C-alpha positions in Angstrom: 114.0 109.4 119.9 111.1 107.7 121.7 112.2 104.4 123.1 110.0 101.5 124.4 111.5 98.7 126.4 109.8 95.4 127.0 110.9 94.1 130.4 109.9 90.4 129.8 110.6 89.1 133.4 107.5 86.9 133.1 107.7 86.3 129.4 105.4 87.9 126.8 102.2 87.2 124.9 100.1 89.3 122.6 97.4 90.1 125.2 100.1 91.1 127.8 101.6 93.5 125.3 98.2 95.1 124.6 97.6 95.5 128.4 101.0 97.1 128.8 100.4 99.5 125.9 97.1 100.5 127.5 98.7 101.0 131.0 101.4 103.1 129.4 99.0 105.6 127.7 97.3 104.0 124.7 93.7 105.2 124.8 91.3 102.3 125.1 89.2 103.9 122.2 92.1 103.5 119.9 92.1 99.8 120.5 88.4 99.5 119.9 88.8 101.6 116.7 91.5 99.2 115.6 89.1 96.3 116.0 86.4 98.1 114.0 88.9 98.9 111.2 89.9 95.3 111.0 86.4 94.7 109.8 85.8 91.2 110.7 82.8 91.6 113.1 81.5 89.4 115.7 84.3 90.3 118.3 84.7 92.5 121.3 87.5 93.7 123.4 87.1 93.7 127.2 89.5 95.7 129.2 89.9 95.4 133.0 92.1 97.2 135.5 93.5 94.9 138.2 95.9 94.9 141.0 98.4 92.0 140.8 101.0 91.5 143.6 100.4 95.1 144.5 101.0 96.4 141.0 98.3 98.2 139.0 97.9 96.3 135.6 95.6 96.2 132.6 94.2 92.9 131.3 92.9 92.6 127.8 90.5 89.9 126.6 89.2 89.3 123.1 85.8 87.8 123.0 84.3 86.2 119.8 80.6 85.3 119.1 81.6 82.2 117.2 84.5 79.6 117.0 87.3 81.0 114.8 88.5 79.0 111.9 92.0 77.8 111.2 93.5 80.2 108.7 96.3 80.1 106.3 98.7 83.0 105.8 97.0 84.0 102.6 93.7 84.3 104.5 95.2 86.5 107.1 96.9 88.7 104.5 93.5 89.1 102.7 91.8 90.2 106.0 94.5 92.8 106.5 94.4 93.9 102.9 90.6 94.4 103.0 90.6 96.2 106.3 90.5 100.0 106.9 93.7 99.9 108.9 96.5 102.4 107.9 98.9 101.0 105.4 101.9 101.0 107.8 99.9 98.9 110.3 98.8 96.4 107.6 102.3 96.1 106.4 103.9 95.5 109.7 101.2 93.3 111.0 101.5 91.2 107.8 105.3 90.9 108.4 104.7 89.6 111.9 102.3 86.8 110.6 104.7 86.0 107.7 107.6 85.6 110.2 105.3 83.3 112.3 104.4 81.3 109.2 108.0 80.8 108.2 108.8 79.5 111.8 105.9 77.1 111.8 106.8 75.9 108.3 110.3 75.2 109.4 109.2 73.3 112.5 106.6 71.1 110.6 108.6 70.7 107.5 106.0 72.3 105.2 105.8 75.2 102.9 104.8 78.7 104.2 101.6 78.8 102.3 100.5 75.3 103.7 100.8 76.4 107.3 97.6 76.3 109.2 97.5 78.8 112.0 95.7 77.2 114.9 95.8 79.0 118.1 97.5 81.9 116.4 95.0 82.2 113.5 92.0 83.0 115.8 90.7 86.5 116.1 92.4 87.2 119.3 95.8 86.8 117.7 94.8 89.1 114.8 93.8 91.7 117.4 96.9 91.2 119.4 99.2 91.7 116.5 97.3 94.6 114.9 96.7 96.2 118.2 100.4 96.0 119.2 101.5 97.6 115.9 98.8 100.3 116.3 99.7 101.0 120.0 103.4 101.4 119.2 102.6 103.8 116.4 100.1 105.7 118.6 102.5 106.2 121.4 105.1 107.5 119.0 107.7 104.8 119.9 110.5 105.0 117.3 112.7 102.3 118.7 111.5 99.1 120.5 114.0 97.1 122.6 113.4 93.9 124.5 115.0 92.1 127.4 116.4 88.5 127.1 113.4 86.2 127.1 112.7 83.4 129.7 112.6 79.9 128.4 110.7 77.5 130.7 110.5 73.7 130.7 107.6 71.4 130.7 104.9 70.9 128.1 102.1 72.8 126.5 98.9 71.4 125.0 98.1 72.7 121.5 96.4 71.5 118.2 99.3 69.1 117.5 99.2 67.6 121.0 101.6 67.8 123.9 104.6 69.7 122.8 107.8 70.6 124.8 108.3 74.0 126.2 109.7 76.4 124.9 107.2 75.7 122.0 109.1 74.6 118.8 107.9 77.6 116.9 109.1 79.9 119.7 112.6 78.3 119.5 112.6 78.9 115.7 111.5 82.5 116.1 114.0 83.4 118.7 117.0 81.9 117.0 119.9 84.5 117.4 118.0 86.3 120.2 119.3 86.3 123.9 117.3 84.0 126.1 117.6 82.6 129.6 116.4 79.4 131.3 113.6 79.4 133.8 112.6 76.4 136.0 109.0 77.2 135.8 106.9 74.4 134.0 104.5 76.8 132.3 104.5 78.5 129.1 105.9 82.1 129.4 106.5 83.1 125.8 103.8 82.4 123.2 104.3 82.1 119.5 102.4 85.2 118.9 104.4 87.1 121.5 107.7 85.8 120.1 106.8 86.7 116.5 105.7 90.3 117.6 109.1 91.0 119.4 111.2 89.3 116.8 109.7 91.4 114.0 109.2 94.7 115.8 112.1 94.9 118.4 115.3 96.5 117.0 117.4 95.1 119.7 117.6 92.6 122.6 119.5 93.2 125.7 119.6 95.6 128.8 117.5 98.7 129.2 118.8 101.3 126.6 119.9 104.7 127.9 116.8 107.0 128.2 115.0 109.5 130.3 112.2 107.3 131.7 108.8 108.9 131.3 106.1 106.2 132.0 105.7 102.6 132.8 102.8 100.2 132.2 102.1 96.6 133.2 100.1 94.2 131.1 98.5 91.1 132.8 98.7 87.6 131.3 95.9 85.0 131.5 97.6 82.3 133.7 98.5 82.2 137.3 102.1 81.3 137.7 102.6 78.2 139.9 105.5 80.0 141.8 102.9 82.8 142.7 105.2 85.5 141.0 103.3 88.1 139.1 102.5 87.2 135.4 103.1 90.7 134.0 104.8 92.3 131.1 106.4 95.8 131.9 106.6 98.3 129.2 109.0 101.3 129.9 108.8 104.4 127.7 111.3 107.3 127.6 113.4 109.6 125.4 116.7 108.4 124.4 119.9 110.3 125.0 123.6 109.8 123.9 125.0 107.3 126.4 128.6 107.2 127.7 130.8 104.8 125.9 129.9 101.2 126.8 132.4 99.5 129.1 131.2 96.0 128.2 131.7 94.6 124.8 131.1 91.4 123.0 134.1 89.8 121.2 133.3 87.4 118.2 135.9 85.3 116.7 136.1 82.6 114.0 138.9 80.8 112.1 138.8 80.8 108.2 140.9 78.5 106.1 138.8 78.3 102.9 138.0 81.9 102.2 139.2 84.5 99.7 140.7 87.4 101.7 140.3 89.7 98.7 136.8 90.6 99.8 138.0 91.6 103.3 137.8 95.4 102.8 134.2 94.9 101.8 133.4 92.8 104.8 135.2 95.2 107.1 133.3 98.1 105.8 129.9 96.3 106.2 130.8 95.3 109.8 131.8 98.8 110.8 128.7 100.3 109.2 126.6 97.8 111.1 128.0 99.0 114.5 131.2 97.1 115.1 133.7 99.0 117.3 136.6 97.3 115.7 137.4 94.5 113.3 140.6 92.7 112.5 141.8 89.8 110.3 145.0 88.0 111.5 147.0 85.5 109.4 147.6 82.3 111.2 148.9 78.8 110.7 146.1 76.2 111.1 146.0 72.5 111.5 147.7 70.3 108.9 149.9 73.3 108.0 147.1 75.2 106.1 147.3 79.0 106.1 144.2 80.8 107.4 142.9 83.8 109.2 141.5 84.8 112.6 138.5 87.1 112.1 137.7 89.1 115.2 134.8 91.5 115.7 134.4 93.8 118.8 131.0 95.4 119.3 128.5 96.7 121.7 126.3 93.7 122.7 123.3 95.5 121.3 124.7 95.2 117.8 125.9 91.5 118.0 122.9 89.9 116.2 123.2 91.9 113.0 127.0 91.5 113.0 126.8 87.7 113.3 124.5 87.5 110.3 127.0 89.7 108.2 129.9 87.3 109.1 127.9 84.2 108.2 126.7 85.9 104.9 129.9 87.4 103.7 132.5 84.7 104.8 132.8 80.9 104.8 132.4 80.7 108.6 130.1 78.0 109.8 130.5 78.8 113.4 131.3 81.7 115.8 132.6 82.0 119.3 131.6 85.0 121.3 132.0 86.2 124.9 131.5 89.4 127.0 134.6 91.4 128.1 135.1 94.4 130.2 137.2 97.3 128.8 138.6 100.6 129.8 138.8 103.5 127.5 140.3 107.1 127.8 138.1 110.1 127.2 138.4 111.5 123.7 136.7 113.7 121.2 137.0 114.9 117.6 138.7 118.2 117.0 140.1 120.1 113.9 143.6 121.2 113.6 144.8 123.8 111.1 148.0 123.1 109.2 149.8 125.2 106.5 148.1 122.9 103.9 144.6 122.8 105.3 142.3 121.6 108.1 142.7 118.1 109.5 140.4 116.1 111.8 142.1 114.5 114.8 141.2 112.9 118.1 142.1 114.6 121.3 142.8 111.8 123.8 143.0 112.6 127.5 145.8 110.3 128.8 147.2 110.3 132.4 150.3 112.1 131.1 148.2 114.8 129.4 146.3 115.3 126.1 147.5 113.8 122.9 146.4 114.5 119.4 146.2 111.7 116.7 145.5 112.8 113.2 142.8 111.1 111.0 144.6 109.2 108.4 142.3 109.9 105.4 142.4 113.7 105.9 146.3 113.6 106.1 146.5 111.4 103.0 144.3 113.7 101.0 146.5 116.7 101.9 149.7 114.7 101.2 148.4 113.9 97.6 147.1 117.3 97.0 150.3 119.1 97.9 152.9 116.5 97.0 154.5 116.3 100.5 155.3 113.3 102.7 152.5 112.0 104.8 154.7 111.8 107.9 155.4 115.5 107.6 151.7 116.3 108.0 151.4 113.9 110.9 154.3 115.7 112.7 152.8 119.1 111.9 149.4 118.0 113.4 150.8 116.6 116.5 152.7 119.8 117.5 149.8 122.1 116.7 147.2 123.1 119.3 143.6 122.1 118.3 141.7 124.6 116.3 144.9 126.7 115.5 
């Protein structure tokens, strides 16, 4: 699997992502062809290669012959629909703009179709989004991951006046995404950049395990006041199976107004979405009411999707979560032959020697099929060598 990782140490914008894609191997001709296929006319893409803080980077600028109008979502969707862009590019680019429209509507208290795209509706934003989708497809990136995003302070001037940073639309777009504070009083994450990563990135967190193949740096427009490089780093590589994570996220919530009959369904959804373990513990809550402690243990990369399942499938209105270290013993799946058939088991390497633990479902099936006690199959598996 080809993995792309966005290292947003100085934030992200659409033009920074285009520059990083070009620096990482996207042919410049592909970007110019993307603009031609968009079919709007009157615009050019200027690409320059620069050295910033000793690092080779690519800067992308979109130049228009005339001032761009403020567009609604419907108008942007019409431009995409009438373009010669491939259908997957039109669809994914449209999803980015719809996500941005939903965030703007939530911030301004209007309907999605009423939202005016101001800065984000100009031609440079269209090229940024379409170019980003095109670049990821051209480079064959199957899985896009993103680092936690920096959230600065201060204010930014826009069509609505002076707004606090992070921009309100950025906060709305990044709900549920890992972020971190930054003392810089300049905009680091633009609404277009936030919408792109929120729609296209499959996970947010540390660098995924991969064999690193190439790296590209995209340059931003502004000069940081702290003189640090305003760059976005794109790292591309081939993924490989990683050793078991030794850092996990633990999520918990108390439930006292929920029907536990649906717990098997909830547990199945959580495990299918990447949970390492789930549990439901009966407990006595305040005022003597019976309730439950719901606990989910997961790799941090899967936490966002798991939180959504908990809020969707239970009556929880809040979650506590924290990171914990863990220690696990080496183990692998093996097959053990018994007089009644083959059974899957785990071979666990303990300090005292290897131990076999049978898979319950396999043992239960054999017990029902042959009409013998389940415990007898367990005893047989535990004393048989693996593969015998």
